[in-house]
N, C-alpha and C positions, 0 to 999 in steps of 0.2 A: 743255433736255434735259440728264440726268445719265447720265455714262458712267462705268462701273468696269471696267476692262479685267482679265482675268485672265492674259492673255498679249498680246503685241504682234506684230502682222505687218505689214510696210510696206504701205501703202496699203490695208489693210483698211478697209472703212466700217462706221462705227457707223450712218450714215444716208446712203441714196442716194436723190436724186429725179432721175428722168429726165424731161426736157421735150421738147417737139417739135423744139427746135434745140439741144439740149445737155443738161447735167446739173449737179447740185450735190452735194458729198459733206463729210461730217465724217469725218476720218480720225484716230484717236487716235496714230497713228505714220506720219509721211510721210518726208521726207527729213531728213538730218543731225539724227536724234533728236528731231524737232519734231512736234508735232500740226499739223493743217492743216483749214482750211475752204476749199474749191476751187469755183468755178463755171466751166464750160466752156461757151462759146457758138459754135456752128459757123459764124456769120455774121460775117466780118471776118478779118483776118489775125492780130490780138492776142486770140484766143480765150480764154486761159487767165487767171484771176483767182484768186490765192492770198492767203490770209492765214495766216501761220504762227504757232502758239503754242508755249508750253513743252511739254517732254516729259512725258507723262502716266504716272503711276506705277501698276505694276501693284497691283491690290486697293485702290486709293484712287478714291473717287468725285470726279468733276470735272463742274462744271456749264458746259456750252456755250450760249451764247445768239448767235443771228445774226440781224441786223435788215437789212432792205434796203428803200431807199426808191425805188420805181420812177419817181417824178417828178423826183427829183435824180440818179438812177443812183448812189448812194452805199450801200455795203455796209459794216457794220460788225460786228466780232465781239468776243465777250466770253468770257472763261473765269473762272469764280468771281467774277462780278460785275464784273470790272476789264476795260477796254477794252484788247484786245491789238493791234488793227489796224482801219485803215480804208482802203476803197479808192474812188476815184472813177471815174466813166465805165465803169461795169459795166453791160453791156446786159441788159434784162430778157429772162428766159427765161418766156414767159407761160403756156403750158399745160402743167401738169405731168401726165405720163401715168402715172407709175408712182413709189410711194413704197416703199423697201425698207428696213427696220430691221435692221441687223446683217450686211450685206453687199452684193455686188453680184455681176453675172456675170463680172467680170475680175480679181478678186483673192479670196485665201482669206478665208473668212467671219470676222467679228469673233466673238471669244471673250471674252465678259465679261457684264455686266449693263448694262442700260438702263432708265430709269425717268423718269417724267414728262416725256414729249415733249408739248408743246403748240405748236400752230402757229396763230399769229394772223394775222388779215386786215388788219394796220395795223401801221404802223412803230411800234416801241417806242424810247425814247430811254434814254441812259445812266442817268438817275436811276431810271426804271422797272426796268431791268435789275438794278441794284445793290439796290434794294429787294426785288424778287423773289428775288434770291439770300439776301440777308439774313433774309428770312421763313423760310427753312429753318434 
């Protein structure tokens, strides 16, 4: 998905997905002036899984891509076709109950533009993500 923030509020979500046992978010501004992809799973003590990325610029389009392999429990995040982080042992949130574009009930709404959100039902590798980004 492509994100162009017009203003930045801490933890405002460009994408929020609520699951039966947690949630997943993409926030253009999280802590320490970093963007963030977060999964929270209510089962277990270590329920927070974060990949921090670079600070997004106001008025500039940025491409976020997140891939998750439920067989290996590995989550990988990309910005502008480049891998920014990978986490292992991330538990699966199986049943998405709600997908919200541009905010959630807990923070101010995202202020900006969102384009070309695509959700695949398969794991995409680094080569695919780079080629997809370069195709723009």
